[in-house]
N, C-alpha and C positions, 0 to 999 in steps of 0.2 A: 820443242822449247824453245821460245822467243824469249829474248832476254833485251830490257830496256835499263841502261844505266843514266840513272837520274842524280844529278849534284841541288843541293840546296844551299845557300849561301845566306849564313847570318850577317846581315848589315846594319850597323850603328850609326846612323847619319841623322843628327838633330834636326836641319833643315836643307832641304835640295842643293846639293853642291857638286863636286866632281865626280864621287861615285854614281849620283843618280843620271850626270850627264853622259857617262860611261854606258850604264844601263841602257838608257835613252839610244846612243850611237848604235848598240848591239841588237837591239829589239825594235827599234822602229820600223826598218824596211819591212818585218813580218806584222807588224800591227798596222801599217799603213794598207799594205794588201787588205787585210782583215777588215780594217775599216772601209775601205771604197771598195767591197767586194759587189758584184753587181746581183744585188738580192732584190731588185725592183723598188728599193727604197732610196730615196733620194736623201745623202748626207745634209745636215743641216749647213749653214754659212757661220764663218767664224763670228759675225756680228750677232746672229741669233743665238748660238750655242752659249757665247759669253752674256749676253743679256741674261739667258737662264740660270746660267751659274751664280750670277751675281744677285739675281732675285732671291733665289730660294736657299742658297748657301753662301750667303756672305762671308761667313766667317772664313771661307777656304779661298776667298778672292786674292787675298796677297802672295798666297802661296801659289795659286796659280799662275798669276802673271810671273812669277820667279821661274818656275817651270817652264814657261813660253820662253822665255829670254834665254833659259839654258838648252832651250831646242831650237834655236836660231829663229824665233820669231816666224815660222813657218804655219801659214794660215790653216793647212791641212791636220796639222800636228796641233794647232790651237783650239780648233774645233773636236777634234779627238780628245783632247785632254779634259775636256768638261763632262765627256762620258753624256752628253744629251743627244738620245735618239740613236744609238749605236747599233750595229747587228745582233744578232741573237745571241744568246749566253746561255747554255744549257746544263749545267752541271748536274750529276747526280746526287749522293752525298748521304749519311745518315747524321743524324745529330742528338745528345742526350744533354738535358741541363739537370744536375744535380743540386738542389739547393744547400745543402749540408754535407760534408763530408769531414774526416778530422783535419785536413787542409784548410776546410771551409768552403764554399761553393765551386763546382766543376762543370766546364763546358766541354764535352767531348763529343769530338766527330771525326768522320771519314770523309775523306775529298776525292769525290769519284770522278776520272775524267781522262782525258786522251793525253800522253807524257809528253807531248810535242806540245802541248797547250799549258803545260805548267811553266809560270815565270822562273819558280824556284828562288825567290828571295822572300826570308823575313826578316822584316824592316821594323827597326825600331827607330823611333822618331821623335820630334817636338815640333811640329809643323806649327802649332797654333799655341804652343805652351805647355799642352799637357801631354804627358808621353803613351805614347802608342806603341804595341808591338803588334803584328800580324803579318798574315802570308800574302803578298803583293799579287796584283792583276792590275793589269791596263795602265802598269808606270807608276801610277799613284793611290790607285783602289786597292781595297781587301776584300779577301774571300772570307776570312774569320781574323777574328782579333780580340784583345783586351786592351782596356787603359788604366792609369796608375788613379782612377777613381774606383777601380774594383768593378767595372762594366766589361762583360764579354759577350759577343755577336758570334753567329755564322748564318751562312746561307746555302739554302739548296733550293734547285728549282722545284716551283709548285705544282707544276703537273697540268696548267691551264694554258691551252693553246693560244696563238696569238700575240701581238705586240701593239704598243700605242705610244703615244708622245710620252717622253718622261727620261728620268737619268738611268744608266746603266748601273746594276745593282753593287757593282765593287765601289764604287764613289759614294754610293748611300752608304754603304758600311762604313767607309773612312770618315764621314760626316758625323754619323751616328758617335765613333768613337772620338773624334774630335771636340763634341759638343756636350754630349749627353753624361750625366752623373749619377744616373740610376735606370731601372728597367723602366719605370712611370715615362722619365725625360724623355726617353727612347721612343717610347709608344706616343708620345706626345708630338715629337719631329716628325714621325712617320705620316702621322694624320695630315700634314701639308706638304708632304713631297711626292711630286707626280714621277711614277715609276714606269721603266718601258717594257716589264714583261712581268710575269708571274712567278713570285718566289715566296718561301717560308723562310723567316729568321727567327731564329730561337735566340733568346736573350736572358741572360742572368746577371744579377747585380752584387754587390757586397753583403747586401743584406739577405741574399737569399731569395730574392723575388724573381721569379721565373716567367715568361712569356713565350709564347711562339704566336707571331704575328704573319698572317696571309696577305700578301700584297699584289695587285695587279695594276695594268693601266686601267686610268677611267674610272676606278671603282675606290670607296673608302676602305681602309684597311679592316681586316675581321682579328681580331684580339681574342685570345685565348690562354690557360693557364696552362695549356699542355707542354710538358716537360721534353716532349721528344718530335721528330718531324723527320720525313724522306721524301719523298716524290710526291704526293697527292696532298689534298685537305678533304677534313671531314671522314665518312665511313665509309663511303664508295668513290673511286675515283673519278673524274671526270674524263680523263683519256685512260681509257682501261687498257688499250694498246701500249700505251707508253709505262704506265704502270707494273704490267705483266713484264714488259723488257728488261725494266730495270729492277726487279722482284720488290717493288714499292711497299706492297701490303705484308710482305714476308719479312721485310726489315723492319718496319715499324710494328709488328708484332713483337720481334725479338728485344726491340726498345723499350717498350713497354712492359716485358719482363723484367728489364734491368732496372727500369725506375720503380717498379713497385716494392722489389728487393735489392736494393743498391747493394752491390759488392764493394771489397776494399779496391782501392785505387789501382793497384796492380792486376787485379781480377776484371776491373772495368775495361782497361786496355786492352788486356788480354781478349774479353769479348769481341772488341773491336776489331780485331786481328783474325777472327773467325767468321766460316760462313754462318749465316747469309749476310752479314754486315760486311763484311770483307770481301771485295772483286778481284779478279786477275783477269776480268776481259779487256784489256788494256787496247787490242788490236779494234774493238767496237766501241773506244771512247766511253767506255765503261770500267775503268779499273782502279782501284783505290790508291791513290798517289801518296797518300800520307795519312795518318792518323794524327790528329793534335787533341793533346788534353790541357787546357786553359784553366790555372788555377790563380785568380787574379788577385786573391789577397796575400798569396805568396809571390806574387808577382813573376811567375814562371809559365812557361808552356814547354811541354813534352810533346816532340814530332817523334813517332814511333812508325817502323816498320819490322817485319816478323824478322826477330833476331838484332834489332839495332834500337836503342833510346837514344836520342840528343835534346837536351834539356838547355833553355835559352831562357836569359832573363833581359830587362829593360835595358841594363848595361854591359852586358857582355862585350867583349871586342870581336870584331870581323872575323868569321871563321867559315869554313865550308865542311860539310857532309855529305858524303856519295853512297849511293845504294844500289843494288841491281834489282829490279822490278822482272818478275818471271811468270810468262802464260804458258801454261801447257798447250801442247799442240791440238789435242780435243777441242780446246775451247774457241778456237782460231776457226774452225770449219762450221761452228753453230751459225 
């Protein structure tokens, strides 16, 4: 048995300030290595990256310039913070949106990745005046979250190989939650945003309108009313090897069963903690780092691990929770 000790910090900071600057100082060396990795692709210049951000996400530009200032006006950090043409980012993940429940719409997801690559910050902010709460990545992007208009969004890798010119998906999620007020509005925004890799975005709004949007570089998004997504699109995965290694089809089938007969909230979350949705393959970058259940009408998210539930809202004070993730020895040798 191998154990991974993981802490998640709940941080409430309306606009970037001392807390964000402390996080930048701690995490920038690792992010810089990732960003400049020798993957055969040249990273964009600061000027190009800033031009793309201001063209496609002008609403984020004031916050971006504030971040750059807090980061010491470093050119590499400035280019990185736009997330224009970043390195690859391939999280696993299972996600399910329920349009109705006793507490209103629910977005439940497992985030499956390597423990060392979790930023571990649940960030509540008002960057553009709208309250947003979500799991941070790339210092100001998000991998899942909700806003005070009742919109919730989460992402998972879409299963299509390759990359192209566009934004890294964590900043796309940030943008949707800062700007969009409904599922339809989010879909309209996605139609004009270039995105660097293949992802599935599952979205639900306060009215219970659900969409799963399949995005890839260089092609128009594909819109679906599907309530579930894992790591492929359509009935037959394009990358059969990847789908098999991540049990994408099995997880998708399990989510469909949950969607057909939605259980009570506690039972829904419990299902995400069981096989095949829950994974302990942490050493292979495919372990469930947390389960998140967003209830945007209530303004709360439950972060859940086996034996542990941590509930947070938009206005909660800073706090930290720590869990131990365990991987059986037999899985490490597979």
